[in-house]
PQR file of N, CA, C, O and H, with PARSE charges and radii, in Angstrom:
ATOM      1  N   UNK A   1      38.907  71.604 157.203 -0.4000 1.5000
ATOM      2  CA  UNK A   1      40.079  71.221 156.426 -0.0000 2.0000
ATOM      3  C   UNK A   1      41.041  72.407 156.256  0.5500 1.7000
ATOM      4  O   UNK A   1      42.262  72.256 156.300 -0.5500 1.4000
ATOM      5  N   UNK A   2      40.449  73.580 156.064 -0.4000 1.5000
ATOM      6  CA  UNK A   2      41.273  74.765 155.869 -0.0000 2.0000
ATOM      7  C   UNK A   2      42.069  75.091 157.144  0.5500 1.7000
ATOM      8  O   UNK A   2      43.214  75.537 157.060 -0.5500 1.4000
ATOM      9  H   UNK A   2      39.457  73.703 156.028  0.4000 1.0000
ATOM     10  N   UNK A   3      41.478  74.876 158.296 -0.4000 1.5000
ATOM     11  CA  UNK A   3      42.153  75.106 159.565 -0.0000 2.0000
ATOM     12  C   UNK A   3      43.336  74.164 159.709  0.5500 1.7000
ATOM     13  O   UNK A   3      44.392  74.548 160.213 -0.5500 1.4000
ATOM     14  H   UNK A   3      40.549  74.514 158.364  0.4000 1.0000
ATOM     15  N   UNK A   4      43.149  72.926 159.262 -0.4000 1.5000
ATOM     16  CA  UNK A   4      44.223  71.933 159.303 -0.0000 2.0000
ATOM     17  C   UNK A   4      45.385  72.356 158.410  0.5500 1.7000
ATOM     18  O   UNK A   4      46.542  72.228 158.813 -0.5500 1.4000
ATOM     19  H   UNK A   4      42.291  72.615 158.854  0.4000 1.0000
ATOM     20  N   UNK A   5      45.106  72.854 157.213 -0.4000 1.5000
ATOM     21  CA  UNK A   5      46.140  73.300 156.276 -0.0000 2.0000
ATOM     22  C   UNK A   5      46.886  74.519 156.832  0.5500 1.7000
ATOM     23  O   UNK A   5      48.103  74.631 156.681 -0.5500 1.4000
ATOM     24  H   UNK A   5      44.167  72.958 156.886  0.4000 1.0000
ATOM     25  N   UNK A   6      46.147  75.429 157.475 -0.4000 1.5000
ATOM     26  CA  UNK A   6      46.792  76.592 158.081 -0.0000 2.0000
ATOM     27  C   UNK A   6      47.744  76.152 159.188  0.5500 1.7000
ATOM     28  O   UNK A   6      48.837  76.697 159.340 -0.5500 1.4000
ATOM     29  H   UNK A   6      45.159  75.338 157.597  0.4000 1.0000
ATOM     30  N   UNK A   7      47.315  75.170 159.948 -0.4000 1.5000
ATOM     31  CA  UNK A   7      48.149  74.647 161.026 -0.0000 2.0000
ATOM     32  C   UNK A   7      49.426  74.024 160.465  0.5500 1.7000
ATOM     33  O   UNK A   7      50.510  74.228 161.013 -0.5500 1.4000
ATOM     34  H   UNK A   7      46.428  74.726 159.825  0.4000 1.0000
ATOM     35  N   UNK A   8      49.304  73.282 159.399 -0.4000 1.5000
ATOM     36  CA  UNK A   8      50.473  72.660 158.772 -0.0000 2.0000
ATOM     37  C   UNK A   8      51.414  73.732 158.239  0.5500 1.7000
ATOM     38  O   UNK A   8      52.627  73.635 158.428 -0.5500 1.4000
ATOM     39  H   UNK A   8      48.424  73.117 158.954  0.4000 1.0000
ATOM     40  N   UNK A   9      50.881  74.740 157.583 -0.4000 1.5000
ATOM     41  CA  UNK A   9      51.718  75.816 157.047 -0.0000 2.0000
ATOM     42  C   UNK A   9      52.444  76.549 158.180  0.5500 1.7000
ATOM     43  O   UNK A   9      53.600  76.945 158.032 -0.5500 1.4000
ATOM     44  H   UNK A   9      49.895  74.818 157.430  0.4000 1.0000
ATOM     45  N   UNK A  10      51.757  76.723 159.306 -0.4000 1.5000
ATOM     46  CA  UNK A  10      52.381  77.394 160.447 -0.0000 2.0000
ATOM     47  C   UNK A  10      53.526  76.549 161.008  0.5500 1.7000
ATOM     48  O   UNK A  10      54.580  77.079 161.359 -0.5500 1.4000
ATOM     49  H   UNK A  10      50.818  76.402 159.427  0.4000 1.0000
ATOM     50  N   UNK A  11      53.317  75.255 161.090 -0.4000 1.5000
ATOM     51  CA  UNK A  11      54.372  74.356 161.581 -0.0000 2.0000
ATOM     52  C   UNK A  11      55.559  74.366 160.621  0.5500 1.7000
ATOM     53  O   UNK A  11      56.710  74.401 161.056 -0.5500 1.4000
ATOM     54  H   UNK A  11      52.460  74.824 160.806  0.4000 1.0000
ATOM     55  N   UNK A  12      55.285  74.337 159.327 -0.4000 1.5000
ATOM     56  CA  UNK A  12      56.350  74.356 158.331 -0.0000 2.0000
ATOM     57  C   UNK A  12      57.130  75.661 158.429  0.5500 1.7000
ATOM     58  O   UNK A  12      58.360  75.654 158.407 -0.5500 1.4000
ATOM     59  H   UNK A  12      54.350  74.309 158.974  0.4000 1.0000
ATOM     60  N   UNK A  13      56.425  76.770 158.536 -0.4000 1.5000
ATOM     61  CA  UNK A  13      57.094  78.076 158.633 -0.0000 2.0000
ATOM     62  C   UNK A  13      57.944  78.141 159.899  0.5500 1.7000
ATOM     63  O   UNK A  13      59.087  78.597 159.858 -0.5500 1.4000
ATOM     64  H   UNK A  13      55.425  76.776 158.553  0.4000 1.0000
ATOM     65  N   UNK A  14      57.390  77.688 161.024 -0.4000 1.5000
ATOM     66  CA  UNK A  14      58.127  77.688 162.290 -0.0000 2.0000
ATOM     67  C   UNK A  14      59.370  76.810 162.183  0.5500 1.7000
ATOM     68  O   UNK A  14      60.439  77.186 162.664 -0.5500 1.4000
ATOM     69  H   UNK A  14      56.461  77.318 161.058  0.4000 1.0000
ATOM     70  N   UNK A  15      59.235  75.655 161.561 -0.4000 1.5000
ATOM     71  CA  UNK A  15      60.370  74.744 161.400 -0.0000 2.0000
ATOM     72  C   UNK A  15      61.448  75.359 160.513  0.5500 1.7000
ATOM     73  O   UNK A  15      62.637  75.247 160.811 -0.5500 1.4000
ATOM     74  H   UNK A  15      58.367  75.351 161.171  0.4000 1.0000
ATOM     75  N   UNK A  16      61.043  75.999 159.438 -0.4000 1.5000
ATOM     76  CA  UNK A  16      62.017  76.653 158.556 -0.0000 2.0000
ATOM     77  C   UNK A  16      62.758  77.773 159.291  0.5500 1.7000
ATOM     78  O   UNK A  16      63.966  77.941 159.123 -0.5500 1.4000
ATOM     79  H   UNK A  16      60.077  76.090 159.195  0.4000 1.0000
ATOM     80  N   UNK A  17      62.034  78.525 160.096 -0.4000 1.5000
ATOM     81  CA  UNK A  17      62.661  79.607 160.854 -0.0000 2.0000
ATOM     82  C   UNK A  17      63.666  79.049 161.856  0.5500 1.7000
ATOM     83  O   UNK A  17      64.791  79.539 161.956 -0.5500 1.4000
ATOM     84  H   UNK A  17      61.053  78.388 160.233  0.4000 1.0000
ATOM     85  N   UNK A  18      63.254  78.022 162.597 -0.4000 1.5000
ATOM     86  CA  UNK A  18      64.156  77.419 163.579 -0.0000 2.0000
ATOM     87  C   UNK A  18      65.378  76.803 162.902  0.5500 1.7000
ATOM     88  O   UNK A  18      66.489  76.888 163.425 -0.5500 1.4000
ATOM     89  H   UNK A  18      62.341  77.624 162.515  0.4000 1.0000
ATOM     90  N   UNK A  19      65.174  76.190 161.750 -0.4000 1.5000
ATOM     91  CA  UNK A  19      66.294  75.583 161.026 -0.0000 2.0000
ATOM     92  C   UNK A  19      67.270  76.653 160.533  0.5500 1.7000
ATOM     93  O   UNK A  19      68.484  76.458 160.584 -0.5500 1.4000
ATOM     94  H   UNK A  19      64.272  76.121 161.325  0.4000 1.0000
ATOM     95  N   UNK A  20      66.750  77.764 160.063 -0.4000 1.5000
ATOM     96  CA  UNK A  20      67.621  78.859 159.601 -0.0000 2.0000
ATOM     97  C   UNK A  20      68.460  79.413 160.743  0.5500 1.7000
ATOM     98  O   UNK A  20      69.651  79.676 160.577 -0.5500 1.4000
ATOM     99  H   UNK A  20      65.763  77.923 160.022  0.4000 1.0000
ATOM    100  N   UNK A  21      67.836  79.589 161.898 -0.4000 1.5000
ATOM    101  CA  UNK A  21      68.572  80.081 163.068 -0.0000 2.0000
ATOM    102  C   UNK A  21      69.632  79.066 163.474  0.5500 1.7000
ATOM    103  O   UNK A  21      70.765  79.434 163.784 -0.5500 1.4000
ATOM    104  H   UNK A  21      66.869  79.376 162.032  0.4000 1.0000
ATOM    105  N   UNK A  22      69.266  77.804 163.472 -0.4000 1.5000
ATOM    106  CA  UNK A  22      70.218  76.749 163.830 -0.0000 2.0000
ATOM    107  C   UNK A  22      71.410  76.746 162.872  0.5500 1.7000
ATOM    108  O   UNK A  22      72.555  76.631 163.310 -0.5500 1.4000
ATOM    109  H   UNK A  22      68.346  77.505 163.220  0.4000 1.0000
ATOM    110  N   UNK A  23      71.153  76.870 161.585 -0.4000 1.5000
ATOM    111  CA  UNK A  23      72.240  76.895 160.597 -0.0000 2.0000
ATOM    112  C   UNK A  23      73.156  78.089 160.817  0.5500 1.7000
ATOM    113  O   UNK A  23      74.373  77.968 160.684 -0.5500 1.4000
ATOM    114  H   UNK A  23      70.223  76.963 161.229  0.4000 1.0000
ATOM    115  N   UNK A  24      72.586  79.238 161.153 -0.4000 1.5000
ATOM    116  CA  UNK A  24      73.403  80.432 161.390 -0.0000 2.0000
ATOM    117  C   UNK A  24      74.286  80.241 162.622  0.5500 1.7000
ATOM    118  O   UNK A  24      75.465  80.597 162.603 -0.5500 1.4000
ATOM    119  H   UNK A  24      71.596  79.337 161.261  0.4000 1.0000
ATOM    120  N   UNK A  25      73.726  79.688 163.682 -0.4000 1.5000
ATOM    121  CA  UNK A  25      74.501  79.452 164.902 -0.0000 2.0000
ATOM    122  C   UNK A  25      75.621  78.456 164.628  0.5500 1.7000
ATOM    123  O   UNK A  25      76.751  78.648 165.075 -0.5500 1.4000
ATOM    124  H   UNK A  25      72.768  79.399 163.698  0.4000 1.0000
ATOM    125  N   UNK A  26      75.308  77.396 163.895 -0.4000 1.5000
ATOM    126  CA  UNK A  26      76.328  76.397 163.572 -0.0000 2.0000
ATOM    127  C   UNK A  26      77.435  76.986 162.703  0.5500 1.7000
ATOM    128  O   UNK A  26      78.603  76.629 162.862 -0.5500 1.4000
ATOM    129  H   UNK A  26      74.389  77.240 163.532  0.4000 1.0000
ATOM    130  N   UNK A  27      77.083  77.875 161.800 -0.4000 1.5000
ATOM    131  CA  UNK A  27      78.093  78.511 160.946 -0.0000 2.0000
ATOM    132  C   UNK A  27      79.060  79.335 161.799  0.5500 1.7000
ATOM    133  O   UNK A  27      80.267  79.318 161.558 -0.5500 1.4000
ATOM    134  H   UNK A  27      76.135  78.166 161.671  0.4000 1.0000
ATOM    135  N   UNK A  28      78.538  80.050 162.788 -0.4000 1.5000
ATOM    136  CA  UNK A  28      79.406  80.833 163.681 -0.0000 2.0000
ATOM    137  C   UNK A  28      80.309  79.910 164.499  0.5500 1.7000
ATOM    138  O   UNK A  28      81.498  80.182 164.669 -0.5500 1.4000
ATOM    139  H   UNK A  28      77.557  80.064 162.984  0.4000 1.0000
ATOM    140  N   UNK A  29      79.741  78.834 164.995 -0.4000 1.5000
ATOM    141  CA  UNK A  29      80.554  77.880 165.759 -0.0000 2.0000
ATOM    142  C   UNK A  29      81.648  77.287 164.885  0.5500 1.7000
ATOM    143  O   UNK A  29      82.787  77.142 165.327 -0.5500 1.4000
ATOM    144  H   UNK A  29      78.776  78.613 164.858  0.4000 1.0000
ATOM    145  N   UNK A  30      81.311  76.946 163.656 -0.4000 1.5000
ATOM    146  CA  UNK A  30      82.296  76.363 162.747 -0.0000 2.0000
ATOM    147  C   UNK A  30      83.437  77.339 162.489  0.5500 1.7000
ATOM    148  O   UNK A  30      84.598  76.934 162.440 -0.5500 1.4000
ATOM    149  H   UNK A  30      80.385  77.064 163.297  0.4000 1.0000
ATOM    150  N   UNK A  31      83.120  78.617 162.324 -0.4000 1.5000
ATOM    151  CA  UNK A  31      84.174  79.615 162.121 -0.0000 2.0000
ATOM    152  C   UNK A  31      85.108  79.671 163.324  0.5500 1.7000
ATOM    153  O   UNK A  31      86.323  79.783 163.162 -0.5500 1.4000
ATOM    154  H   UNK A  31      82.177  78.947 162.364  0.4000 1.0000
ATOM    155  N   UNK A  32      84.548  79.593 164.531 -0.4000 1.5000
ATOM    156  CA  UNK A  32      85.368  79.596 165.734 -0.0000 2.0000
ATOM    157  C   UNK A  32      86.261  78.368 165.819  0.5500 1.7000
ATOM    158  O   UNK A  32      87.431  78.458 166.192 -0.5500 1.4000
ATOM    159  H   UNK A  32      83.561  79.502 164.663  0.4000 1.0000
ATOM    160  N   UNK A  33      85.696  77.226 165.469 -0.4000 1.5000
ATOM    161  CA  UNK A  33      86.477  75.985 165.487 -0.0000 2.0000
ATOM    162  C   UNK A  33      87.595  76.048 164.458  0.5500 1.7000
ATOM    163  O   UNK A  33      88.725  75.659 164.749 -0.5500 1.4000
ATOM    164  H   UNK A  33      84.746  77.153 165.166  0.4000 1.0000
ATOM    165  N   UNK A  34      87.293  76.534 163.259 -0.4000 1.5000
ATOM    166  CA  UNK A  34      88.303  76.632 162.210 -0.0000 2.0000
ATOM    167  C   UNK A  34      89.418  77.588 162.616  0.5500 1.7000
ATOM    168  O   UNK A  34      90.592  77.334 162.342 -0.5500 1.4000
ATOM    169  H   UNK A  34      86.374  76.851 163.022  0.4000 1.0000
ATOM    170  N   UNK A  35      89.050  78.683 163.266 -0.4000 1.5000
ATOM    171  CA  UNK A  35      90.054  79.643 163.744 -0.0000 2.0000
ATOM    172  C   UNK A  35      90.969  78.988 164.781  0.5500 1.7000
ATOM    173  O   UNK A  35      92.182  79.199 164.770 -0.5500 1.4000
ATOM    174  H   UNK A  35      88.097  78.890 163.488  0.4000 1.0000
ATOM    175  N   UNK A  36      90.383  78.199 165.667 -0.4000 1.5000
ATOM    176  CA  UNK A  36      91.190  77.500 166.677 -0.0000 2.0000
ATOM    177  C   UNK A  36      92.148  76.516 166.025  0.5500 1.7000
ATOM    178  O   UNK A  36      93.302  76.406 166.438 -0.5500 1.4000
ATOM    179  H   UNK A  36      89.397  78.027 165.676  0.4000 1.0000
ATOM    180  N   UNK A  37      91.677  75.799 165.011 -0.4000 1.5000
ATOM    181  CA  UNK A  37      92.549  74.866 164.301 -0.0000 2.0000
ATOM    182  C   UNK A  37      93.703  75.598 163.629  0.5500 1.7000
ATOM    183  O   UNK A  37      94.843  75.137 163.676 -0.5500 1.4000
ATOM    184  H   UNK A  37      90.739  75.888 164.676  0.4000 1.0000
ATOM    185  N   UNK A  38      93.413  76.728 163.007 -0.4000 1.5000
ATOM    186  CA  UNK A  38      94.465  77.495 162.334 -0.0000 2.0000
ATOM    187  C   UNK A  38      95.521  77.977 163.333  0.5500 1.7000
ATOM    188  O   UNK A  38      96.718  77.917 163.054 -0.5500 1.4000
ATOM    189  H   UNK A  38      92.486  77.102 162.969  0.4000 1.0000
ATOM    190  N   UNK A  39      95.077  78.449 164.482 -0.4000 1.5000
ATOM    191  CA  UNK A  39      96.027  78.880 165.513 -0.0000 2.0000
ATOM    192  C   UNK A  39      96.834  77.699 166.031  0.5500 1.7000
ATOM    193  O   UNK A  39      98.023  77.830 166.321 -0.5500 1.4000
ATOM    194  H   UNK A  39      94.104  78.498 164.709  0.4000 1.0000
ATOM    195  N   UNK A  40      96.188  76.555 166.145 -0.4000 1.5000
ATOM    196  CA  UNK A  40      96.877  75.349 166.602 -0.0000 2.0000
ATOM    197  C   UNK A  40      97.951  74.906 165.635  0.5500 1.7000
ATOM    198  O   UNK A  40      99.010  74.441 166.056 -0.5500 1.4000
ATOM    199  H   UNK A  40      95.222  76.448 165.909  0.4000 1.0000
ATOM    200  N   UNK A  41      97.696  75.043 164.353 -0.4000 1.5000
ATOM    201  CA  UNK A  41      98.694  74.679 163.347 -0.0000 2.0000
ATOM    202  C   UNK A  41      99.921  75.577 163.480  0.5500 1.7000
ATOM    203  O   UNK A  41     101.052  75.100 163.390 -0.5500 1.4000
ATOM    204  H   UNK A  41      96.836  75.420 164.012  0.4000 1.0000
ATOM    205  N   UNK A  42      99.704  76.856 163.691 -0.4000 1.5000
ATOM    206  CA  UNK A  42     100.826  77.782 163.856 -0.0000 2.0000
ATOM    207  C   UNK A  42     101.649  77.430 165.102  0.5500 1.7000
ATOM    208  O   UNK A  42     102.879  77.453 165.066 -0.5500 1.4000
ATOM    209  H   UNK A  42      98.785  77.243 163.764  0.4000 1.0000
ATOM    210  N   UNK A  43     100.961  77.105 166.198 -0.4000 1.5000
ATOM    211  CA  UNK A  43     101.686  76.724 167.421 -0.0000 2.0000
ATOM    212  C   UNK A  43     102.466  75.441 167.210  0.5500 1.7000
ATOM    213  O   UNK A  43     103.600  75.320 167.673 -0.5500 1.4000
ATOM    214  H   UNK A  43      99.962  77.087 166.227  0.4000 1.0000
ATOM    215  N   UNK A  44     101.872  74.488 166.521 -0.4000 1.5000
ATOM    216  CA  UNK A  44     102.545  73.218 166.284 -0.0000 2.0000
ATOM    217  C   UNK A  44     103.787  73.408 165.417  0.5500 1.7000
ATOM    218  O   UNK A  44     104.790  72.725 165.623 -0.5500 1.4000
ATOM    219  H   UNK A  44     100.951  74.587 166.145  0.4000 1.0000
ATOM    220  N   UNK A  45     103.734  74.326 164.450 -0.4000 1.5000
ATOM    221  CA  UNK A  45     104.914  74.598 163.629 -0.0000 2.0000
ATOM    222  C   UNK A  45     106.034  75.171 164.484  0.5500 1.7000
ATOM    223  O   UNK A  45     107.194  74.794 164.314 -0.5500 1.4000
ATOM    224  H   UNK A  45     102.919  74.880 164.282  0.4000 1.0000
ATOM    225  N   UNK A  46     105.706  76.077 165.397 -0.4000 1.5000
ATOM    226  CA  UNK A  46     106.726  76.629 166.296 -0.0000 2.0000
ATOM    227  C   UNK A  46     107.359  75.525 167.134  0.5500 1.7000
ATOM    228  O   UNK A  46     108.579  75.461 167.278 -0.5500 1.4000
ATOM    229  H   UNK A  46     104.764  76.384 165.535  0.4000 1.0000
ATOM    230  N   UNK A  47     106.515  74.659 167.682 -0.4000 1.5000
ATOM    231  CA  UNK A  47     107.022  73.556 168.500 -0.0000 2.0000
ATOM    232  C   UNK A  47     107.886  72.625 167.659  0.5500 1.7000
ATOM    233  O   UNK A  47     108.917  72.140 168.126 -0.5500 1.4000
ATOM    234  H   UNK A  47     105.523  74.710 167.565  0.4000 1.0000
ATOM    235  N   UNK A  48     107.473  72.375 166.429 -0.4000 1.5000
ATOM    236  CA  UNK A  48     108.242  71.511 165.528 -0.0000 2.0000
ATOM    237  C   UNK A  48     109.634  72.086 165.286  0.5500 1.7000
ATOM    238  O   UNK A  48     110.620  71.351 165.334 -0.5500 1.4000
ATOM    239  H   UNK A  48     106.636  72.769 166.050  0.4000 1.0000
ATOM    240  N   UNK A  49     109.728  73.381 165.029 -0.4000 1.5000
ATOM    241  CA  UNK A  49     111.026  74.007 164.791 -0.0000 2.0000
ATOM    242  C   UNK A  49     111.892  73.975 166.053  0.5500 1.7000
ATOM    243  O   UNK A  49     113.106  73.785 165.973 -0.5500 1.4000
ATOM    244  H   UNK A  49     108.928  73.979 164.990  0.4000 1.0000
ATOM    245  N   UNK A  50     111.275  74.158 167.195 -0.4000 1.5000
ATOM    246  CA  UNK A  50     112.032  74.089 168.443 -0.0000 2.0000
ATOM    247  C   UNK A  50     112.570  72.671 168.661  0.5500 1.7000
ATOM    248  O   UNK A  50     113.699  72.498 169.122 -0.5500 1.4000
ATOM    249  H   UNK A  50     110.289  74.313 167.260  0.4000 1.0000
ATOM    250  N   UNK A  51     111.775  71.676 168.335 -0.4000 1.5000
ATOM    251  CA  UNK A  51     112.245  70.295 168.467 -0.0000 2.0000
ATOM    252  C   UNK A  51     113.399  70.008 167.515  0.5500 1.7000
ATOM    253  O   UNK A  51     114.355  69.329 167.890 -0.5500 1.4000
ATOM    254  H   UNK A  51     110.859  71.816 167.961  0.4000 1.0000
ATOM    255  N   UNK A  52     113.321  70.513 166.299 -0.4000 1.5000
ATOM    256  CA  UNK A  52     114.435  70.343 165.361 -0.0000 2.0000
ATOM    257  C   UNK A  52     115.709  70.945 165.937  0.5500 1.7000
ATOM    258  O   UNK A  52     116.785  70.352 165.848 -0.5500 1.4000
ATOM    259  H   UNK A  52     112.544  71.065 165.995  0.4000 1.0000
ATOM    260  N   UNK A  53     115.579  72.116 166.521 -0.4000 1.5000
ATOM    261  CA  UNK A  53     116.734  72.787 167.122 -0.0000 2.0000
ATOM    262  C   UNK A  53     117.331  71.928 168.234  0.5500 1.7000
ATOM    263  O   UNK A  53     118.548  71.767 168.317 -0.5500 1.4000
ATOM    264  H   UNK A  53     114.706  72.598 166.593  0.4000 1.0000
ATOM    265  N   UNK A  54     116.472  71.382 169.084 -0.4000 1.5000
ATOM    266  CA  UNK A  54     116.958  70.542 170.182 -0.0000 2.0000
ATOM    267  C   UNK A  54     117.621  69.279 169.641  0.5500 1.7000
ATOM    268  O   UNK A  54     118.673  68.871 170.132 -0.5500 1.4000
ATOM    269  H   UNK A  54     115.483  71.512 169.017  0.4000 1.0000
ATOM    270  N   UNK A  55     117.014  68.664 168.640 -0.4000 1.5000
ATOM    271  CA  UNK A  55     117.589  67.442 168.053 -0.0000 2.0000
ATOM    272  C   UNK A  55     118.956  67.728 167.462  0.5500 1.7000
ATOM    273  O   UNK A  55     119.899  66.972 167.696 -0.5500 1.4000
ATOM    274  H   UNK A  55     116.159  68.996 168.242  0.4000 1.0000
ATOM    275  N   UNK A  56     119.080  68.818 166.691 -0.4000 1.5000
ATOM    276  CA  UNK A  56     120.374  69.190 166.128 -0.0000 2.0000
ATOM    277  C   UNK A  56     121.391  69.460 167.233  0.5500 1.7000
ATOM    278  O   UNK A  56     122.553  69.071 167.123 -0.5500 1.4000
ATOM    279  H   UNK A  56     118.314  69.431 166.501  0.4000 1.0000
ATOM    280  N   UNK A  57     120.952  70.121 168.285 -0.4000 1.5000
ATOM    281  CA  UNK A  57     121.865  70.417 169.393 -0.0000 2.0000
ATOM    282  C   UNK A  57     122.383  69.151 170.035  0.5500 1.7000
ATOM    283  O   UNK A  57     123.571  69.046 170.338 -0.5500 1.4000
ATOM    284  H   UNK A  57     120.008  70.437 168.374  0.4000 1.0000
ATOM    285  N   UNK A  58     121.505  68.190 170.244 -0.4000 1.5000
ATOM    286  CA  UNK A  58     121.904  66.946 170.894 -0.0000 2.0000
ATOM    287  C   UNK A  58     122.780  66.114 169.970  0.5500 1.7000
ATOM    288  O   UNK A  58     123.794  65.569 170.407 -0.5500 1.4000
ATOM    289  H   UNK A  58     120.540  68.275 169.998  0.4000 1.0000
ATOM    290  N   UNK A  59     122.406  66.008 168.704 -0.4000 1.5000
ATOM    291  CA  UNK A  59     123.139  65.150 167.780 -0.0000 2.0000
ATOM    292  C   UNK A  59     124.486  65.729 167.353  0.5500 1.7000
ATOM    293  O   UNK A  59     125.477  65.002 167.271 -0.5500 1.4000
ATOM    294  H   UNK A  59     121.583  66.450 168.348  0.4000 1.0000
ATOM    295  N   UNK A  60     124.525  67.024 167.083 -0.4000 1.5000
ATOM    296  CA  UNK A  60     125.723  67.603 166.490 -0.0000 2.0000
ATOM    297  C   UNK A  60     126.512  68.499 167.432  0.5500 1.7000
ATOM    298  O   UNK A  60     127.636  68.889 167.117 -0.5500 1.4000
ATOM    299  H   UNK A  60     123.720  67.614 167.149  0.4000 1.0000
ATOM    300  N   UNK A  61     125.957  68.819 168.547 -0.4000 1.5000
ATOM    301  CA  UNK A  61     126.680  69.648 169.504 -0.0000 2.0000
ATOM    302  C   UNK A  61     126.308  71.114 169.395  0.5500 1.7000
ATOM    303  O   UNK A  61     125.800  71.587 168.379 -0.5500 1.4000
ATOM    304  H   UNK A  61     125.044  68.502 168.803  0.4000 1.0000
ATOM    305  N   UNK A  62     126.581  71.802 170.471 -0.4000 1.5000
ATOM    306  CA  UNK A  62     126.216  73.212 170.581 -0.0000 2.0000
ATOM    307  C   UNK A  62     126.938  74.070 169.548  0.5500 1.7000
ATOM    308  O   UNK A  62     126.339  74.974 168.965 -0.5500 1.4000
ATOM    309  H   UNK A  62     126.994  71.418 171.297  0.4000 1.0000
ATOM    310  N   UNK A  63     128.212  73.795 169.317 -0.4000 1.5000
ATOM    311  CA  UNK A  63     128.996  74.625 168.400 -0.0000 2.0000
ATOM    312  C   UNK A  63     128.462  74.537 166.969  0.5500 1.7000
ATOM    313  O   UNK A  63     128.380  75.548 166.270 -0.5500 1.4000
ATOM    314  H   UNK A  63     128.698  73.061 169.790  0.4000 1.0000
ATOM    315  N   UNK A  64     128.102  73.336 166.539 -0.4000 1.5000
ATOM    316  CA  UNK A  64     127.572  73.163 165.186 -0.0000 2.0000
ATOM    317  C   UNK A  64     126.284  73.966 165.002  0.5500 1.7000
ATOM    318  O   UNK A  64     126.094  74.628 163.982 -0.5500 1.4000
ATOM    319  H   UNK A  64     128.168  72.515 167.106  0.4000 1.0000
ATOM    320  N   UNK A  65     125.421  73.900 165.982 -0.4000 1.5000
ATOM    321  CA  UNK A  65     124.150  74.620 165.889 -0.0000 2.0000
ATOM    322  C   UNK A  65     124.386  76.120 165.887  0.5500 1.7000
ATOM    323  O   UNK A  65     123.735  76.846 165.136 -0.5500 1.4000
ATOM    324  H   UNK A  65     125.576  73.362 166.811  0.4000 1.0000
ATOM    325  N   UNK A  66     125.306  76.597 166.715 -0.4000 1.5000
ATOM    326  CA  UNK A  66     125.615  78.030 166.746 -0.0000 2.0000
ATOM    327  C   UNK A  66     126.159  78.477 165.398  0.5500 1.7000
ATOM    328  O   UNK A  66     125.762  79.526 164.890 -0.5500 1.4000
ATOM    329  H   UNK A  66     125.835  76.007 167.326  0.4000 1.0000
ATOM    330  N   UNK A  67     127.067  77.695 164.808 -0.4000 1.5000
ATOM    331  CA  UNK A  67     127.597  78.026 163.485 -0.0000 2.0000
ATOM    332  C   UNK A  67     126.503  78.018 162.432  0.5500 1.7000
ATOM    333  O   UNK A  67     126.484  78.872 161.546 -0.5500 1.4000
ATOM    334  H   UNK A  67     127.389  76.843 165.220  0.4000 1.0000
ATOM    335  N   UNK A  68     125.597  77.065 162.521 -0.4000 1.5000
ATOM    336  CA  UNK A  68     124.492  76.973 161.567 -0.0000 2.0000
ATOM    337  C   UNK A  68     123.577  78.195 161.671  0.5500 1.7000
ATOM    338  O   UNK A  68     123.163  78.752 160.655 -0.5500 1.4000
ATOM    339  H   UNK A  68     125.612  76.371 163.241  0.4000 1.0000
ATOM    340  N   UNK A  69     123.267  78.606 162.893 -0.4000 1.5000
ATOM    341  CA  UNK A  69     122.414  79.781 163.105 -0.0000 2.0000
ATOM    342  C   UNK A  69     123.112  81.031 162.599  0.5500 1.7000
ATOM    343  O   UNK A  69     122.481  81.868 161.954 -0.5500 1.4000
ATOM    344  H   UNK A  69     123.604  78.154 163.719  0.4000 1.0000
ATOM    345  N   UNK A  70     124.396  81.175 162.877 -0.4000 1.5000
ATOM    346  CA  UNK A  70     125.144  82.331 162.385 -0.0000 2.0000
ATOM    347  C   UNK A  70     125.142  82.369 160.864  0.5500 1.7000
ATOM    348  O   UNK A  70     124.986  83.430 160.259 -0.5500 1.4000
ATOM    349  H   UNK A  70     124.909  80.495 163.401  0.4000 1.0000
ATOM    350  N   UNK A  71     125.314  81.212 160.259 -0.4000 1.5000
ATOM    351  CA  UNK A  71     125.326  81.124 158.790 -0.0000 2.0000
ATOM    352  C   UNK A  71     123.993  81.624 158.211  0.5500 1.7000
ATOM    353  O   UNK A  71     123.974  82.411 157.265 -0.5500 1.4000
ATOM    354  H   UNK A  71     125.440  80.350 160.750  0.4000 1.0000
ATOM    355  N   UNK A  72     122.894  81.159 158.788 -0.4000 1.5000
ATOM    356  CA  UNK A  72     121.579  81.580 158.291 -0.0000 2.0000
ATOM    357  C   UNK A  72     121.300  83.040 158.580  0.5500 1.7000
ATOM    358  O   UNK A  72     120.660  83.711 157.770 -0.5500 1.4000
ATOM    359  H   UNK A  72     122.910  80.519 159.556  0.4000 1.0000
ATOM    360  N   UNK A  73     121.763  83.556 159.717 -0.4000 1.5000
ATOM    361  CA  UNK A  73     121.510  84.963 160.036 -0.0000 2.0000
ATOM    362  C   UNK A  73     122.352  85.872 159.148  0.5500 1.7000
ATOM    363  O   UNK A  73     121.881  86.933 158.737 -0.5500 1.4000
ATOM    364  H   UNK A  73     122.283  83.011 160.376  0.4000 1.0000
ATOM    365  N   UNK A  74     123.592  85.478 158.844 -0.4000 1.5000
ATOM    366  CA  UNK A  74     124.454  86.303 157.996 -0.0000 2.0000
ATOM    367  C   UNK A  74     124.038  86.204 156.543  0.5500 1.7000
ATOM    368  O   UNK A  74     124.278  87.129 155.767 -0.5500 1.4000
ATOM    369  H   UNK A  74     123.974  84.616 159.178  0.4000 1.0000
ATOM    370  N   UNK A  75     123.421  85.100 156.162 -0.4000 1.5000
ATOM    371  CA  UNK A  75     122.986  84.904 154.775 -0.0000 2.0000
ATOM    372  C   UNK A  75     121.824  85.823 154.431  0.5500 1.7000
ATOM    373  O   UNK A  75     121.698  86.264 153.289 -0.5500 1.4000
ATOM    374  H   UNK A  75     123.226  84.348 156.793  0.4000 1.0000
ATOM    375  N   UNK A  76     120.984  86.111 155.400 -0.4000 1.5000
ATOM    376  CA  UNK A  76     119.793  86.959 155.139 -0.0000 2.0000
ATOM    377  C   UNK A  76     120.168  88.366 155.325  0.5500 1.7000
ATOM    378  O   UNK A  76     119.332  89.255 155.160 -0.5500 1.4000
ATOM    379  H   UNK A  76     121.087  85.753 156.328  0.4000 1.0000
TER
END
């Protein structure tokens, strides 16, 4: 009976060790995924602003957009 209990304790210990390693690996992967998402958000914001610029250019004309950009650059 004692041999059986030792075997169970060994399996439990091995399982806990493997689970801890798995959790650590998953945590590293999650950090990488989160970093990729954050970079993607920044890229999407740049693309969004570029699209706004194109929309304004098409709707209001090149001169209006140039005046608008000059206004914002001189204001700062």
